[in-house]
BAMARZA-375748 format. One record per residue (C-alpha): residue number from 1; y negated, x, z. Coordinates in nm, 2 decimals, always signed. Layout:
N
(NUM; (Y; X; Z))
...
This chain:
337
(1; (-0.01; -0.02; +0.01))
(2; (-0.31; +0.17; -0.13))
(3; (-0.70; +0.14; -0.08))
(4; (-0.91; +0.27; +0.18))
(5; (-1.07; +0.04; +0.44))
(6; (-1.45; +0.11; +0.39))
(7; (-1.63; +0.26; +0.68))
(8; (-2.03; +0.25; +0.77))
(9; (-2.21; +0.58; +0.76))
(10; (-2.06; +0.75; +1.11))
(11; (-2.34; +0.87; +1.36))
(12; (-2.15; +1.17; +1.50))
(13; (-1.89; +1.41; +1.37))
(14; (-1.54; +1.29; +1.37))
(15; (-1.39; +1.53; +1.20))
(16; (-1.00; +1.57; +1.32))
(17; (-0.80; +1.91; +1.37))
(18; (-0.48; +2.04; +1.20))
(19; (-0.19; +2.12; +1.44))
(20; (+0.09; +2.32; +1.30))
(21; (+0.43; +2.19; +1.42))
(22; (+0.63; +2.36; +1.69))
(23; (+0.93; +2.51; +1.55))
(24; (+1.07; +2.68; +1.85))
(25; (+1.44; +2.64; +1.92))
(26; (+1.54; +2.40; +2.20))
(27; (+1.77; +2.58; +2.46))
(28; (+1.96; +2.33; +2.67))
(29; (+1.78; +2.22; +3.00))
(30; (+2.01; +2.13; +3.31))
(31; (+2.01; +1.81; +3.44))
(32; (+1.75; +1.78; +3.73))
(33; (+1.91; +1.49; +3.92))
(34; (+2.27; +1.45; +4.04))
(35; (+2.26; +1.09; +3.97))
(36; (+2.09; +0.89; +3.67))
(37; (+1.82; +0.66; +3.81))
(38; (+1.95; +0.26; +3.86))
(39; (+1.89; +0.04; +3.58))
(40; (+1.54; -0.13; +3.56))
(41; (+1.50; -0.40; +3.81))
(42; (+1.39; -0.64; +3.49))
(43; (+1.59; -0.49; +3.21))
(44; (+1.41; -0.53; +2.85))
(45; (+1.48; -0.84; +2.65))
(46; (+1.76; -0.84; +2.42))
(47; (+1.63; -0.90; +2.04))
(48; (+1.70; -1.25; +1.91))
(49; (+1.93; -1.28; +1.61))
(50; (+1.62; -1.35; +1.40))
(51; (+1.38; -1.11; +1.27))
(52; (+1.09; -1.16; +1.54))
(53; (+0.72; -1.17; +1.41))
(54; (+0.54; -0.84; +1.46))
(55; (+0.27; -0.83; +1.74))
(56; (-0.04; -0.60; +1.67))
(57; (-0.29; -0.45; +1.91))
(58; (-0.59; -0.22; +1.90))
(59; (-0.64; +0.08; +2.11))
(60; (-0.93; +0.06; +2.37))
(61; (-0.94; +0.45; +2.30))
(62; (-1.09; +0.35; +1.96))
(63; (-1.34; +0.11; +2.12))
(64; (-1.46; +0.38; +2.37))
(65; (-1.86; +0.26; +2.32))
(66; (-1.78; -0.09; +2.42))
(67; (-1.77; -0.23; +2.75))
(68; (-1.40; -0.34; +2.86))
(69; (-1.48; -0.71; +2.86))
(70; (-1.64; -0.67; +2.51))
(71; (-1.35; -0.51; +2.37))
(72; (-1.12; -0.77; +2.52))
(73; (-1.34; -1.05; +2.37))
(74; (-1.34; -0.87; +2.01))
(75; (-0.99; -0.83; +1.99))
(76; (-0.91; -1.18; +2.10))
(77; (-1.15; -1.34; +1.85))
(78; (-1.01; -1.11; +1.57))
(79; (-0.67; -1.23; +1.62))
(80; (-0.48; -0.92; +1.77))
(81; (-0.22; -0.98; +2.00))
(82; (-0.31; -0.70; +2.25))
(83; (-0.42; -0.41; +2.33))
(84; (-0.32; -0.03; +2.40))
(85; (-0.51; +0.03; +2.73))
(86; (-0.61; +0.38; +2.79))
(87; (-0.69; +0.46; +3.14))
(88; (-1.02; +0.63; +3.13))
(89; (-1.36; +0.62; +3.31))
(90; (-1.55; +0.38; +3.08))
(91; (-1.28; +0.10; +3.07))
(92; (-1.00; +0.08; +3.35))
(93; (-1.09; +0.42; +3.58))
(94; (-0.77; +0.47; +3.77))
(95; (-0.94; +0.76; +4.00))
(96; (-1.23; +0.47; +4.12))
(97; (-1.22; +0.27; +4.41))
(98; (-1.06; -0.06; +4.43))
(99; (-0.80; -0.02; +4.14))
(100; (-0.55; -0.31; +4.24))
(101; (-0.85; -0.55; +4.30))
(102; (-0.98; -0.45; +3.92))
(103; (-0.64; -0.45; +3.76))
(104; (-0.58; -0.81; +3.90))
(105; (-0.92; -0.93; +3.74))
(106; (-0.82; -0.76; +3.45))
(107; (-0.47; -0.91; +3.45))
(108; (-0.63; -1.29; +3.48))
(109; (-0.86; -1.20; +3.21))
(110; (-0.59; -1.09; +2.96))
(111; (-0.42; -1.42; +3.06))
(112; (-0.72; -1.62; +2.96))
(113; (-0.75; -1.45; +2.63))
(114; (-0.39; -1.46; +2.55))
(115; (-0.36; -1.10; +2.52))
(116; (-0.10; -0.83; +2.63))
(117; (-0.11; -0.48; +2.68))
(118; (+0.05; -0.13; +2.68))
(119; (-0.08; +0.12; +2.93))
(120; (-0.17; +0.43; +2.78))
(121; (-0.24; +0.78; +2.95))
(122; (-0.39; +0.99; +2.66))
(123; (-0.74; +1.01; +2.80))
(124; (-0.89; +1.35; +2.70))
(125; (-1.09; +1.45; +3.05))
(126; (-0.99; +1.19; +3.30))
(127; (-0.84; +1.43; +3.51))
(128; (-1.03; +1.75; +3.42))
(129; (-1.40; +1.74; +3.27))
(130; (-1.33; +2.08; +3.13))
(131; (-0.99; +2.08; +3.00))
(132; (-0.88; +1.83; +2.71))
(133; (-0.57; +1.65; +2.86))
(134; (-0.53; +1.88; +3.14))
(135; (-0.36; +1.91; +3.37))
(136; (-0.04; +1.88; +3.21))
(137; (+0.32; +1.82; +3.30))
(138; (+0.38; +2.15; +3.19))
(139; (+0.11; +2.36; +3.37))
(140; (+0.21; +2.67; +3.59))
(141; (+0.02; +2.54; +3.90))
(142; (+0.27; +2.30; +4.07))
(143; (-0.04; +2.12; +4.23))
(144; (-0.18; +2.07; +3.88))
(145; (+0.16; +1.93; +3.75))
(146; (+0.13; +1.69; +4.04))
(147; (-0.18; +1.56; +3.97))
(148; (-0.05; +1.46; +3.62))
(149; (+0.26; +1.31; +3.80))
(150; (+0.04; +1.11; +4.02))
(151; (-0.15; +0.98; +3.74))
(152; (+0.17; +0.84; +3.55))
(153; (+0.28; +0.68; +3.87))
(154; (-0.05; +0.51; +3.90))
(155; (-0.04; +0.39; +3.55))
(156; (+0.34; +0.26; +3.61))
(157; (+0.18; +0.04; +3.90))
(158; (-0.12; -0.08; +3.69))
(159; (+0.14; -0.18; +3.39))
(160; (+0.35; -0.37; +3.66))
(161; (+0.04; -0.55; +3.77))
(162; (-0.06; -0.64; +3.42))
(163; (+0.25; -0.73; +3.31))
(164; (+0.22; -0.45; +3.04))
(165; (+0.56; -0.39; +2.85))
(166; (+0.56; +0.00; +2.87))
(167; (+0.36; +0.30; +2.99))
(168; (+0.28; +0.56; +2.75))
(169; (+0.28; +0.93; +2.80))
(170; (+0.35; +1.29; +2.65))
(171; (+0.44; +1.63; +2.75))
(172; (+0.12; +1.84; +2.68))
(173; (+0.10; +2.16; +2.51))
(174; (+0.31; +2.46; +2.63))
(175; (+0.09; +2.68; +2.82))
(176; (+0.03; +3.03; +2.71))
(177; (+0.29; +3.29; +2.83))
(178; (+0.54; +2.99; +2.93))
(179; (+0.90; +3.02; +2.76))
(180; (+1.06; +2.73; +2.63))
(181; (+1.33; +2.69; +2.87))
(182; (+1.08; +2.68; +3.15))
(183; (+0.85; +2.44; +2.99))
(184; (+1.15; +2.21; +2.93))
(185; (+1.24; +2.24; +3.30))
(186; (+0.89; +2.17; +3.43))
(187; (+0.88; +1.84; +3.19))
(188; (+1.22; +1.71; +3.32))
(189; (+1.14; +1.79; +3.68))
(190; (+0.81; +1.61; +3.66))
(191; (+0.92; +1.31; +3.49))
(192; (+1.18; +1.25; +3.76))
(193; (+0.94; +1.08; +4.01))
(194; (+0.76; +0.87; +3.71))
(195; (+1.09; +0.73; +3.60))
(196; (+1.19; +0.65; +3.96))
(197; (+0.87; +0.48; +3.99))
(198; (+0.93; +0.30; +3.62))
(199; (+1.27; +0.19; +3.73))
(200; (+1.16; +0.02; +4.05))
(201; (+0.87; -0.17; +3.87))
(202; (+1.09; -0.26; +3.58))
(203; (+0.85; -0.09; +3.30))
(204; (+0.98; +0.17; +3.08))
(205; (+0.80; +0.51; +3.03))
(206; (+0.77; +0.56; +2.67))
(207; (+0.72; +0.91; +2.61))
(208; (+0.52; +1.01; +2.28))
(209; (+0.62; +1.31; +2.03))
(210; (+0.29; +1.49; +1.98))
(211; (+0.22; +1.73; +1.73))
(212; (+0.18; +2.03; +1.87))
(213; (+0.30; +1.97; +2.20))
(214; (+0.64; +2.07; +2.37))
(215; (+0.76; +1.76; +2.28))
(216; (+0.68; +1.71; +1.92))
(217; (+0.96; +1.54; +1.73))
(218; (+1.21; +1.27; +1.76))
(219; (+1.48; +1.57; +1.80))
(220; (+1.27; +1.68; +2.09))
(221; (+1.26; +1.34; +2.28))
(222; (+1.64; +1.30; +2.23))
(223; (+1.66; +1.68; +2.35))
(224; (+1.48; +1.53; +2.68))
(225; (+1.67; +1.20; +2.72))
(226; (+1.99; +1.41; +2.74))
(227; (+1.88; +1.66; +2.99))
(228; (+1.77; +1.37; +3.23))
(229; (+2.11; +1.20; +3.20))
(230; (+1.96; +0.93; +2.93))
(231; (+1.79; +0.70; +3.22))
(232; (+1.75; +0.32; +3.12))
(233; (+1.35; +0.38; +3.22))
(234; (+1.30; +0.64; +2.96))
(235; (+1.21; +0.51; +2.61))
(236; (+1.02; +0.62; +2.32))
(237; (+0.65; +0.57; +2.19))
(238; (+0.65; +0.62; +1.82))
(239; (+0.32; +0.70; +1.63))
(240; (+0.40; +0.64; +1.27))
(241; (+0.13; +0.87; +1.16))
(242; (+0.31; +1.16; +1.34))
(243; (+0.62; +1.08; +1.16))
(244; (+0.41; +1.14; +0.84))
(245; (+0.29; +1.46; +0.99))
(246; (+0.61; +1.63; +1.12))
(247; (+0.95; +1.45; +1.05))
(248; (+1.19; +1.54; +0.75))
(249; (+1.24; +1.18; +0.71))
(250; (+1.00; +0.94; +0.61))
(251; (+0.83; +0.72; +0.86))
(252; (+1.03; +0.40; +0.77))
(253; (+1.36; +0.61; +0.81))
(254; (+1.21; +0.75; +1.13))
(255; (+1.14; +0.38; +1.28))
(256; (+1.52; +0.30; +1.17))
(257; (+1.66; +0.61; +1.35))
(258; (+1.41; +0.57; +1.69))
(259; (+1.49; +0.16; +1.70))
(260; (+1.73; +0.17; +2.01))
(261; (+1.47; +0.35; +2.20))
(262; (+1.14; +0.21; +2.08))
(263; (+0.90; +0.07; +2.37))
(264; (+0.59; +0.13; +2.21))
(265; (+0.44; +0.17; +1.86))
(266; (+0.13; +0.33; +1.74))
(267; (+0.01; +0.31; +1.39))
(268; (-0.27; +0.46; +1.14))
(269; (-0.28; +0.64; +0.82))
(270; (-0.22; +1.02; +0.82))
(271; (-0.15; +1.30; +0.54))
(272; (+0.14; +1.51; +0.52))
(273; (+0.10; +1.79; +0.77))
(274; (-0.23; +1.72; +0.86))
(275; (-0.27; +1.53; +1.23))
(276; (-0.57; +1.38; +1.18))
(277; (-0.60; +0.98; +1.24))
(278; (-0.74; +0.79; +0.96))
(279; (-0.82; +0.42; +0.88))
(280; (-0.56; +0.25; +0.68))
(281; (-0.57; +0.33; +0.31))
(282; (-0.72; +0.69; +0.36))
(283; (-0.38; +0.87; +0.39))
(284; (-0.02; +0.88; +0.24))
(285; (+0.17; +0.63; +0.44))
(286; (+0.33; +0.34; +0.25))
(287; (+0.32; +0.05; +0.52))
(288; (+0.52; -0.21; +0.40))
(289; (+0.85; -0.01; +0.42))
(290; (+0.73; +0.11; +0.77))
(291; (+0.69; -0.27; +0.88))
(292; (+1.00; -0.39; +0.73))
(293; (+1.18; -0.13; +0.91))
(294; (+0.99; -0.20; +1.23))
(295; (+1.09; -0.58; +1.21))
(296; (+1.46; -0.49; +1.12))
(297; (+1.49; -0.30; +1.47))
(298; (+1.41; -0.64; +1.64))
(299; (+1.12; -0.43; +1.80))
(300; (+0.93; -0.69; +2.06))
(301; (+0.65; -0.48; +2.18))
(302; (+0.29; -0.41; +2.03))
(303; (+0.19; -0.22; +1.74))
(304; (-0.12; -0.06; +1.85))
(305; (-0.39; +0.06; +1.57))
(306; (-0.50; +0.41; +1.74))
(307; (-0.80; +0.55; +1.55))
(308; (-0.98; +0.73; +1.87))
(309; (-1.23; +0.94; +1.66))
(310; (-1.34; +0.63; +1.50))
(311; (-1.48; +0.45; +1.82))
(312; (-1.86; +0.50; +1.67))
(313; (-1.74; +0.22; +1.42))
(314; (-1.48; +0.05; +1.64))
(315; (-1.55; -0.30; +1.58))
(316; (-1.55; -0.24; +1.20))
(317; (-1.21; -0.09; +1.19))
(318; (-1.07; -0.32; +1.43))
(319; (-1.21; -0.63; +1.20))
(320; (-1.06; -0.44; +0.89))
(321; (-0.74; -0.32; +1.02))
(322; (-0.55; -0.65; +1.13))
(323; (-0.59; -0.80; +0.78))
(324; (-0.43; -0.48; +0.61))
(325; (-0.16; -0.48; +0.85))
(326; (-0.10; -0.85; +0.79))
(327; (-0.12; -0.82; +0.43))
(328; (+0.13; -0.51; +0.44))
(329; (+0.38; -0.76; +0.66))
(330; (+0.35; -1.03; +0.35))
(331; (+0.44; -0.73; +0.14))
(332; (+0.73; -0.61; +0.30))
(333; (+0.87; -0.97; +0.30))
(334; (+0.83; -1.01; -0.08))
(335; (+0.59; -1.27; +0.00))
(336; (+0.23; -1.30; -0.19))
(337; (-0.04; -1.18; +0.06))
């Protein structure tokens, strides 16, 4: 499906950066727990025998210039089913006072508007104003790793209070001077308390393969899953653009391969080998086959548009993205858009 979404003139630079894939080998990592976590308190629903309707959301990291209430009203008015809620200072600040009360108010508002949510934890500077995405689960300092773990545990509680269908996270970049075995061990150990919280809350943790990170590909996700003993609470965030950038298979084939573990999906356009989130039609992805594959998996969570570098025109791209996706769905079903 071609034809770029027209864009207003940006008010500031939004140039993305390319990230080379991490080609290092993956050494086996020992299981960090003697017993696997218990099943989810509220197991994920079994997909119905018919093909479910795909549900679309928009990421609040692409609406960073809007107040959260204004962003919610916009998405509801445009016809979105929900949102990817990034916990950050401009929206639902996870470090500010009265988080539980603010979360309850937000839950009531989502209910009124008929919106659902995924909780995302990719805020750039929410923990450290000087280090992008820092500290990470791979940091050499155990106290720094603990700060990231605390954020993820908080995100699980927020997700449970909102009735969100998943909590998103990623591994982080391997620190300079850290070998692969050590990095994988840190990641696995750090995720154990988060998975325990997710199991208790009945909210899956959906790890995202991220270009340039330790966990960058679907194969890396399976490496982690195996090392942790395949816990029920561990799922996958699949970013369709990242499949275009790094994976050997097509994005549609990646969706099919990832189907059993899908708990959250992010979507945007990208070009092969360049990690830059683009509006639909500006990259190389053929979307009807991707959405057909996603429907065939029985996935029932949100498919969230992720355009964080386009917040300068967030309402514009939110307005254009949903019709594009609906048209791609119609084409995937052989219907007339």
